[in-house]
C-alpha positions in Angstrom: 89.2 85.0 124.5 90.6 88.4 122.7 91.9 87.8 118.7 95.0 90.0 118.7 94.8 92.8 115.1 97.7 92.7 113.2 98.4 95.0 110.7 101.8 94.8 107.8 102.7 98.5 106.6 105.1 97.8 104.5 107.7 100.8 104.4 107.1 102.0 107.1 110.2 102.8 108.1 110.1 106.2 106.5 107.7 109.2 106.7 104.6 108.8 106.7 103.7 105.6 106.7 105.9 105.0 110.3 102.9 108.1 111.1 100.6 105.1 109.6 102.7 101.8 111.7 102.2 104.7 114.8 98.8 105.3 114.8 97.5 101.6 114.1 100.0 100.7 116.5 98.0 103.3 118.8 94.7 101.9 118.3 95.4 98.5 118.9 97.4 96.0 116.2 99.9 94.5 116.4 102.3 95.6 113.9 104.9 94.7 111.8 106.9 96.7 109.9 108.6 95.7 106.5 111.5 97.4 105.4 113.8 96.8 102.5 117.1 98.4 103.8 116.1 101.2 106.5 116.6 98.5 109.1 118.1 100.6 111.3 115.0 103.2 111.1 112.8 100.2 111.1 114.4 98.5 114.5 113.8 102.1 116.1 110.3 102.2 115.2 110.2 99.6 116.8 111.6 99.9 119.7 109.5 102.7 120.0 106.5 100.9 120.3 107.6 98.7 122.6 108.4 100.8 125.1 104.1 101.1 125.4 103.6 98.8 124.5 106.0 95.1 124.8 106.6 92.3 122.0 103.7 94.8 119.9 106.0 95.6 117.0 107.4 93.5 115.2 110.5 94.7 112.0 110.5 91.9 108.6 113.4 92.5 106.0 112.6 91.7 102.8 113.1 93.4 98.4 110.1 93.1 96.9 111.3 93.1 94.1 112.9 90.0 94.3 110.2 87.0 94.1 112.6 85.0 96.4 112.3 87.9 99.4 108.7 88.0 98.9 107.5 84.5 99.7 110.4 83.8 102.8 108.2 86.5 103.5 105.0 84.8 103.0 105.5 82.2 104.6 107.5 83.8 107.7 104.2 85.5 108.4 102.0 82.8 107.5 103.2 80.2 110.2 103.9 84.2 112.1 101.3 85.8 112.0 97.9 84.3 111.6 95.9 86.8 113.0 97.1 89.3 110.3 94.0 90.6 108.8 95.7 94.7 108.0 98.0 95.1 105.0 99.2 98.8 104.2 100.8 98.8 101.2 
């Protein structure tokens, strides 16, 4: 049985961090692309990554300065991505 490696990348829609997300994806990781307000960029990056490997990139929105957003995001990650093993912040 193969375990899917999953990485959460915060601020993943922008510049260098998008490149890190792309690199991890290229190494076989399922990537969770966090964004605060760059929905279009995050969605475009996820679509690009999913074009090369279906259902391997997902987006999650949260303002990490807002406690309730962090709790909601954490609950989603715990329930939907049990193999989360890497966080890039």
